[in-house]
C-alpha positions as a printed NumPy array, in Angstrom:
array([[ -7.54 ,   6.305,  16.702],
       [ -8.986,   3.297,  14.967],
       [ -6.899,   2.744,  11.868],
       [ -4.539,   0.335,  10.211],
       [ -1.844,   1.505,   7.792],
       [ -0.2  ,  -1.309,   5.859],
       [  2.643,  -0.52 ,   3.514],
       [  1.834,  -2.005,   0.111],
       [  4.542,  -0.463,  -2.065],
       [  7.859,   1.138,  -1.081],
       [ 10.129,   2.365,  -3.841],
       [  8.329,   0.061,  -6.303],
       [  8.686,  -3.109,  -4.147],
       [  5.807,  -5.012,  -2.494],
       [  6.064,  -5.147,   1.272],
       [  4.025,  -5.495,   4.427],
       [  5.077,  -3.432,   7.506],
       [  3.28 ,  -5.259,  10.283],
       [  5.96 ,  -6.574,  12.643],
       [  8.692,  -4.771,  14.577],
       [ 10.624,  -4.632,  11.305],
       [  9.456,  -5.295,   7.748],
       [ 11.915,  -5.923,   4.932],
       [ 11.74 ,  -4.897,   1.275],
       [ 14.334,  -5.094,  -1.476],
       [ 17.171,  -2.962,  -0.053],
       [ 14.991,  -1.197,   2.491],
       [ 14.439,  -2.13 ,   6.129],
       [ 11.327,  -0.683,   7.763],
       [ 11.905,  -0.112,  11.504],
       [  8.468,   0.39 ,  12.998],
       [  9.969,  -0.491,  16.396],
       [ 13.25 ,   1.306,  17.35 ],
       [ 16.576,  -0.371,  16.826],
       [ 17.766,   0.662,  20.299],
       [ 16.245,   1.999,  23.531],
       [ 18.012,   3.896,  26.257],
       [ 16.036,   3.533,  29.499],
       [ 17.06 ,   4.082,  33.129],
       [ 16.914,   0.963,  35.347],
       [ 14.205,   2.558,  37.447],
       [ 12.124,   3.214,  34.378],
       [ 10.606,   6.549,  33.301],
       [  7.351,   8.272,  34.264],
       [  6.038,  11.195,  32.177],
       [  2.875,  13.293,  32.591],
       [ -0.028,  12.799,  30.177],
       [ -2.643,  15.38 ,  29.361],
       [ -6.026,  13.754,  28.743],
       [ -8.286,  15.278,  26.114],
       [-11.513,  13.347,  26.01 ],
       [ -9.621,  10.516,  27.649],
       [ -6.942,  10.472,  24.912],
       [ -3.384,  10.754,  26.324],
       [ -1.186,  13.575,  24.945],
       [  2.529,  13.59 ,  25.766],
       [  5.456,  15.906,  25.142],
       [  8.459,  14.492,  23.293],
       [ 11.572,  15.655,  21.519],
       [ 12.538,  14.294,  18.077],
       [ 16.108,  14.408,  16.734],
       [ 16.909,  16.692,  19.735],
       [ 14.265,  19.212,  18.63 ],
       [ 11.068,  20.174,  20.394],
       [  9.232,  19.427,  22.497],
       [  6.347,  18.477,  20.332],
       [  2.867,  17.216,  21.211],
       [  1.971,  13.654,  20.365],
       [ -1.064,  11.429,  20.805],
       [ -0.024,   8.197,  22.513],
       [ -2.156,   5.913,  20.395],
       [ -2.111,   2.126,  21.021],
       [ -4.539,   1.762,  18.116],
       [ -1.697,   2.704,  15.717],
       [  1.265,   0.41 ,  15.089],
       [  3.589,   3.091,  13.739],
       [  4.626,   6.639,  14.36 ],
       [  2.706,   9.139,  12.25 ],
       [  3.908,  12.755,  11.707],
       [  2.368,  15.949,  10.466],
       [  3.971,  17.282,   7.252],
       [  5.244,  20.37 ,   9.169],
       [  7.073,  18.28 ,  11.714],
       [  8.317,  15.702,   9.269],
       [  9.663,  18.21 ,   6.767],
       [ 11.238,  20.317,   9.497],
       [ 13.404,  17.402,  10.569],
       [ 15.337,  17.561,   7.339],
       [ 15.341,  13.719,   6.889],
       [ 15.022,  12.248,   3.34 ],
       [ 11.567,  10.968,   2.433],
       [ 10.618,   7.726,   0.634],
       [  7.298,   7.605,  -1.183],
       [  5.061,   4.644,  -0.63 ],
       [  1.464,   3.534,  -1.1  ],
       [ -0.462,   2.635,   2.035],
       [ -3.556,   0.507,   2.491],
       [ -5.811,   2.266,   4.992],
       [ -8.578,   0.533,   6.896],
       [-10.5  ,   2.781,   9.22 ],
       [-13.985,   3.832,  10.21 ],
       [-14.681,   5.355,   6.796],
       [-13.824,   2.071,   5.002],
       [-10.846,   0.726,   3.023],
       [ -8.75 ,   2.61 ,   0.477],
       [ -5.161,   3.199,  -0.623],
       [ -3.289,   6.462,  -0.039],
       [  0.09 ,   7.897,  -1.007],
       [  2.366,   9.02 ,   1.801],
       [  6.046,   9.494,   2.714],
       [  8.195,   7.448,   5.067],
       [ 10.925,   9.155,   7.133],
       [ 13.672,   7.726,   9.319],
       [ 13.811,   9.232,  12.827],
       [ 17.192,   9.268,  14.577],
       [ 15.86 ,   9.72 ,  18.112],
       [ 12.602,  10.146,  19.986],
       [ 12.891,  11.359,  23.626],
       [ 10.141,  10.754,  26.167],
       [ 11.607,  12.133,  29.38 ],
       [ 14.75 ,  10.09 ,  29.981],
       [ 13.601,   7.324,  27.707],
       [ 15.302,   7.599,  24.284],
       [ 14.275,   5.518,  21.291],
       [ 16.776,   5.335,  18.366],
       [ 16.389,   4.722,  14.618],
       [ 12.732,   4.141,  13.816],
       [ 10.529,   4.964,  10.846],
       [  7.531,   7.289,  10.777],
       [  4.786,   7.88 ,   8.237],
       [  4.09 ,  11.481,   7.143],
       [  0.331,  11.98 ,   6.601],
       [ -1.285,  15.061,   5.069],
       [ -4.419,  16.788,   6.322],
       [ -4.955,  14.472,   9.36 ],
       [ -3.346,  16.632,  12.007],
       [ -5.151,  19.894,  11.238],
       [ -8.363,  17.935,  11.578],
       [ -7.511,  16.11 ,  14.887],
       [ -6.023,  19.319,  16.3  ],
       [ -9.29 ,  21.113,  15.592],
       [-11.26 ,  18.401,  17.374],
       [ -8.951,  18.339,  20.378],
       [ -8.459,  22.053,  20.606],
       [ -4.741,  21.45 ,  20.924],
       [ -2.052,  21.531,  18.27 ],
       [ -1.023,  17.927,  17.592],
       [  2.312,  17.217,  15.891],
       [  2.165,  13.442,  15.602],
       [  1.121,  10.029,  16.845],
       [  3.306,   7.581,  18.8  ],
       [  2.094,   4.06 ,  18.007],
       [  2.329,   0.929,  20.122],
       [  5.372,  -0.659,  18.523],
       [  7.614,   2.162,  19.562],
       [  7.522,   0.429,  22.951],
       [  8.116,  -3.035,  21.568],
       [ 11.086,  -3.813,  23.824],
       [  9.715,  -2.45 ,  27.071],
       [  6.613,  -2.369,  29.21 ],
       [  4.238,   0.526,  28.517],
       [  1.723,   1.53 ,  31.18 ],
       [ -1.135,   3.957,  30.733],
       [ -2.124,   5.23 ,  34.198],
       [ -5.303,   7.161,  33.475],
       [ -6.248,   7.888,  37.094],
       [ -2.903,   9.628,  37.767],
       [ -2.497,  10.998,  34.216],
       [  0.875,   9.393,  33.728],
       [  2.713,   7.11 ,  31.335],
       [  5.25 ,   4.599,  32.693],
       [  8.002,   3.06 ,  30.565],
       [ 10.195,   0.389,  32.065],
       [ 12.031,  -2.87 ,  31.419],
       [ 10.585,  -6.191,  32.471],
       [  7.834,  -8.628,  31.644],
       [  4.286,  -9.176,  32.841],
       [  3.32 , -12.377,  34.701],
       [  1.748, -15.206,  32.743],
       [ -1.674, -14.456,  31.341],
       [ -4.539, -15.561,  33.557],
       [ -7.515, -14.491,  31.47 ],
       [ -8.738, -12.326,  34.287],
       [ -6.509,  -9.235,  34.516],
       [ -3.674, -10.342,  32.24 ],
       [ -4.98 , -11.118,  28.83 ],
       [ -3.208, -12.574,  25.798],
       [ -3.571, -10.511,  22.597],
       [ -3.21 , -11.196,  18.889],
       [ -0.658,  -8.921,  17.233],
       [ -2.149,  -8.845,  13.701],
       [ -1.98 ,  -5.39 ,  12.233],
       [  0.794,  -4.5  ,  14.693],
       [ -1.663,  -3.623,  17.484],
       [ -3.056,  -5.418,  20.526],
       [ -6.249,  -7.308,  19.692],
       [ -7.834,  -8.833,  22.74 ],
       [-10.904, -11.147,  23.043],
       [-13.92 ,  -9.021,  23.79 ],
       [-17.064, -10.827,  24.896],
       [-20.225,  -9.072,  23.63 ],
       [-23.634, -10.565,  24.336],
       [-22.289, -14.117,  24.485],
       [-20.067, -13.711,  21.409],
       [-16.314, -13.22 ,  21.362],
       [-14.826, -10.762,  18.881],
       [-11.174,  -9.53 ,  18.564],
       [-10.99 ,  -5.864,  19.629],
       [ -8.092,  -3.399,  19.434],
       [ -7.085,  -1.714,  22.658],
       [ -7.161,   1.831,  21.21 ],
       [ -6.025,   4.698,  23.452],
       [ -6.299,   7.057,  20.474],
       [-10.085,   6.692,  20.101],
       [-12.46 ,   8.925,  22.035],
       [-15.217,   6.337,  21.648],
       [-16.368,   3.851,  24.241],
       [-16.401,   0.812,  22.012],
       [-16.901,   0.145,  18.33 ],
       [-18.198,  -2.86 ,  16.416],
       [-18.59 ,  -3.58 ,  12.767],
       [-22.024,  -2.765,  11.531],
       [-21.903,  -6.273,   9.977],
       [-21.537,  -7.979,  13.365],
       [-24.377, -10.492,  13.466],
       [-26.707, -11.215,  16.369],
       [-26.005,  -8.134,  18.489],
       [-29.075,  -6.915,  20.365],
       [-29.524,  -3.225,  21.138],
       [-31.359,  -1.561,  24.019],
       [-32.462,   1.149,  21.625],
       [-32.413,   1.734,  17.832],
       [-29.009,   2.915,  16.557],
       [-28.966,   6.662,  15.773],
       [-26.471,   8.933,  13.912],
       [-23.531,   9.837,  16.102],
       [-21.21 ,  12.879,  16.113],
       [-18.819,  13.259,  13.211],
       [-15.171,  12.55 ,  13.774],
       [-11.93 ,  12.399,  11.794],
       [-10.077,   9.329,  10.703],
       [ -7.035,   9.028,   8.394],
       [ -9.277,   8.805,   5.302],
       [-11.39 ,  11.848,   6.264],
       [-14.561,  12.874,   8.032],
       [-16.756,  10.009,   9.248],
       [-20.058,   9.611,  11.058],
       [-21.08 ,   6.279,  12.545],
       [-24.315,   5.147,  14.161],
       [-24.287,   4.763,  17.94 ],
       [-26.418,   2.691,  20.276],
       [-26.468,   1.028,  23.694],
       [-26.203,  -2.71 ,  23.722],
       [-28.931,  -4.722,  25.382],
       [-26.39 ,  -7.096,  26.919],
       [-23.119,  -6.684,  28.824],
       [-19.603,  -6.863,  27.418],
       [-16.626,  -8.37 ,  29.213],
       [-12.825,  -7.7  ,  29.16 ],
       [-11.302, -10.51 ,  31.185],
       [-12.763, -10.323,  34.662],
       [-14.337,  -6.876,  34.092],
       [-17.955,  -6.44 ,  33.044],
       [-18.877,  -3.415,  30.983],
       [-22.609,  -2.919,  31.648],
       [-24.554,  -2.489,  28.444],
       [-21.936,  -0.328,  26.76 ],
       [-22.549,   2.405,  24.242],
       [-21.028,   1.336,  20.913],
       [-20.276,   2.921,  17.542],
       [-21.147,   0.952,  14.423],
       [-18.91 ,   1.423,  11.397],
       [-17.851,   0.013,   8.063],
       [-14.618,  -1.349,   9.441],
       [-14.239,  -5.12 ,   9.928],
       [-12.677,  -4.881,  13.399],
       [-13.851,  -3.917,  16.85 ],
       [-12.062,  -1.586,  19.245],
       [-12.139,  -0.446,  22.881],
       [-11.615,   3.293,  23.153],
       [-10.741,   5.787,  25.807],
       [-14.297,   6.057,  27.085],
       [-13.735,   2.602,  28.623],
       [ -9.943,   2.424,  28.945],
       [ -9.905,   5.487,  31.242],
       [-11.38 ,   3.316,  33.989],
       [ -8.194,   1.233,  34.137],
       [ -4.427,   1.2  ,  34.416],
       [ -3.242,  -0.73 ,  31.402],
       [  0.157,  -2.298,  30.811],
       [  1.351,  -3.752,  27.469],
       [  4.011,  -6.511,  27.171],
       [  4.493,  -6.89 ,  23.454],
       [  7.097,  -9.66 ,  23.722],
       [  4.758, -11.886,  25.696],
       [  1.697, -10.661,  23.687],
       [ -0.087,  -9.813,  26.952],
       [ -1.884,  -6.795,  28.373],
       [ -2.878,  -6.178,  31.982],
       [ -6.072,  -4.327,  33.062],
       [ -6.174,  -3.133,  36.661],
       [ -9.03 ,  -1.103,  38.198],
       [ -9.345,   0.191,  41.798],
       [-13.123,   0.18 ,  41.327],
       [-15.558,  -2.778,  41.315],
       [-15.327,  -5.232,  38.46 ],
       [-18.381,  -3.595,  36.815],
       [-17.903,  -0.515,  34.623],
       [-21.032,   1.578,  34.122],
       [-21.315,   3.895,  31.097],
       [-23.477,   7.003,  31.666],
       [-25.911,   8.112,  28.919],
       [-24.276,  10.025,  26.087],
       [-25.361,  13.664,  26.334],
       [-25.048,  16.335,  23.638],
       [-26.733,  18.841,  21.418],
       [-25.985,  17.035,  18.131],
       [-23.392,  19.446,  16.781],
       [-19.599,  19.081,  16.477],
       [-17.141,  21.932,  16.274],
       [-13.592,  22.698,  15.153],
       [-12.085,  23.927,  18.413],
       [ -9.957,  26.942,  17.55 ],
       [ -8.815,  30.028,  19.478],
       [-11.391,  32.776,  18.905],
       [-14.254,  31.016,  17.182],
       [-15.263,  27.367,  16.635],
       [-16.602,  26.673,  13.098],
       [-19.488,  24.182,  13.136],
       [-18.14 ,  20.916,  11.713],
       [-21.364,  18.877,  11.612],
       [-24.992,  18.919,  12.741],
       [-26.823,  15.6  ,  13.252],
       [-30.191,  15.546,  11.417],
       [-33.081,  15.837,  13.828],
       [-30.875,  16.748,  16.791],
       [-31.57 ,  19.676,  19.179],
       [-28.909,  21.713,  17.366],
       [-30.627,  21.323,  14.015],
       [-34.08 ,  21.976,  15.536],
       [-32.754,  25.188,  17.103],
       [-31.351,  26.345,  13.8  ],
       [-27.555,  25.727,  14.054],
       [-25.983,  25.569,  10.568],
       [-22.734,  24.096,   9.355],
       [-21.817,  27.544,   8.019],
       [-21.959,  29.079,  11.528],
       [-19.094,  29.585,  13.926],
       [-19.499,  29.481,  17.702],
       [-18.091,  32.386,  19.704],
       [-19.542,  31.908,  23.199],
       [-21.44 ,  29.383,  25.349],
       [-23.571,  30.708,  28.187],
       [-21.847,  34.071,  27.63 ],
       [-18.444,  32.559,  28.121],
       [-16.057,  33.178,  25.153],
       [-15.015,  29.886,  23.583],
       [-11.419,  31.167,  23.746],
       [-11.615,  30.43 ,  27.488],
       [-12.979,  26.925,  26.899],
       [-11.756,  23.698,  25.366],
       [-12.791,  20.137,  24.567],
       [-12.969,  18.984,  28.163],
       [-14.8  ,  22.131,  29.304],
       [-17.373,  21.626,  26.589],
       [-17.931,  18.028,  27.655],
       [-18.38 ,  19.204,  31.29 ],
       [-21.048,  21.64 ,  30.151],
       [-22.88 ,  18.912,  28.191],
       [-22.828,  16.612,  31.233],
       [-24.145,  19.216,  33.691],
       [-26.49 ,  21.413,  31.651],
       [-30.09 ,  21.034,  30.393],
       [-29.659,  23.72 ,  27.797],
       [-26.906,  25.946,  26.39 ],
       [-27.006,  29.537,  25.138],
       [-24.955,  29.599,  21.943],
       [-23.709,  32.782,  20.355],
       [-22.771,  32.201,  16.747],
       [-21.543,  34.239,  13.815],
       [-23.52 ,  33.786,  10.584],
       [-21.966,  35.736,   7.8  ],
       [-21.67 ,  39.314,   9.112],
       [-24.26 ,  38.805,  11.83 ],
       [-24.197,  37.502,  15.372],
       [-27.082,  35.427,  16.593],
       [-27.99 ,  33.695,  19.854],
       [-29.732,  30.336,  20.021],
       [-30.814,  28.32 ,  23.046],
       [-30.213,  24.65 ,  22.417],
       [-31.47 ,  21.808,  24.514],
       [-28.966,  19.252,  25.834],
       [-30.376,  15.737,  25.548],
       [-29.391,  12.146,  25.952],
       [-28.329,  11.157,  22.453],
       [-28.085,   7.569,  23.71 ],
       [-29.874,   6.636,  26.941]])
C-alpha cells in the first residue's frame, strides 16, 4: 500500500519516526522490534495472495491468529481499532503526517506497544503499532477477506525477509545478502523507512518504493516530466488509501522500465498526486525478493527471462466492495462499459454469469475479467433485481 506515516506530534512533543527507533521527550518509538527470536534454520510461513498482495497469519500478544497484509510499502505496523483495542494495551495519541495517493494531510491516531508478534516460530518482541480508523473495513471490502492489520518492512529490520511469490511463501532468516551488484542485488535508500530503489523509466532514473501492499503494477507522480505514453492516460479503478477513496489515471508507457538487470516492457502505470514512485504487486509477483535492511540492499531473482511483459489491463470499469452475500458497487468509471450498460453506484452485485458472488472472491473476479468478453451481472436496485450484460474491454491496451 503506497503510503507514508510520519509521526509529527506524540504527547505534545515534536518527533519523526523514520528509523528503527525514534526518540521523543520521555518516549521511545520502536518501529522495529527490540528483540527477535528466530530458529537458526530460519522460518517459512505460507502466504495467501489476493491480487498479488501477500496475506499472512500471525499471533499478537499470544492471541489470534489474525490476518495481516505483509506490506513493504509501510514502515510500521498498522492495526485495526478492533484488534488494537482488544489487546488491552494503553494508547498514546499522536498526529501523523500522511502522504499517499490522495495527497498530503495530517490525521490523528493512537500508538500502541505490542509485546509480541508471532509469525510461525519467529517471534518479534516490543514494537509499536499505529491504530488507524476506517482503513481496514475498506481494504477488507476490496480484498474480500477480513484484514486485521499491516506488518510493515521495519518489523524485519534485524533479519532477511524474502517474498517468494511463485511458491506463495515468506522466508525469515538471519544473515546478510552479498554485496550489491546493480544487477540482481540493488542498493536502496531508506528514507521514509521503506526501500526506495533506482527505477529507470524511459531513460530517467527515479526513486521507487518496493511496495508489496499495492495491487498496482507501477505508479509515478503525475508531475513526472518527460514521460511518454503509448496511449492517453484514462481514469483507473477506485482504490483505498489511508486518507480515503482515490482514483488515479492509468496508462501504458511508450518506453521500457528497468529494475537492475530486469526490463519491464512498456509497463502500465498509475499517475497520482504523490511525489514518489512505487513498484507494486503486479510487477513484484514475477520475482523472489529478499530485503537486507542493515546493508540497505534488496535482491530480485526471477526464473523467467530478464524481460517482464505486462498484459493489457482488462475490466468493465466498475469496482465492488467484496462482501459475503452481495457486493455493493463502489465506483463506476465514466464512459466505461459498466456505465454504458447502466450499472449505478447504488446497486449491489449478487451474481456473475449466474454464479452467486458468495462463491466468488477477488481472484475469481480477476480470472473472469481476463478470460471473458462479457459478463452477465445480476444486481439489486432498491427492491428490484435486474440483469445487465456488460462488455469486458481492455481499459489499457
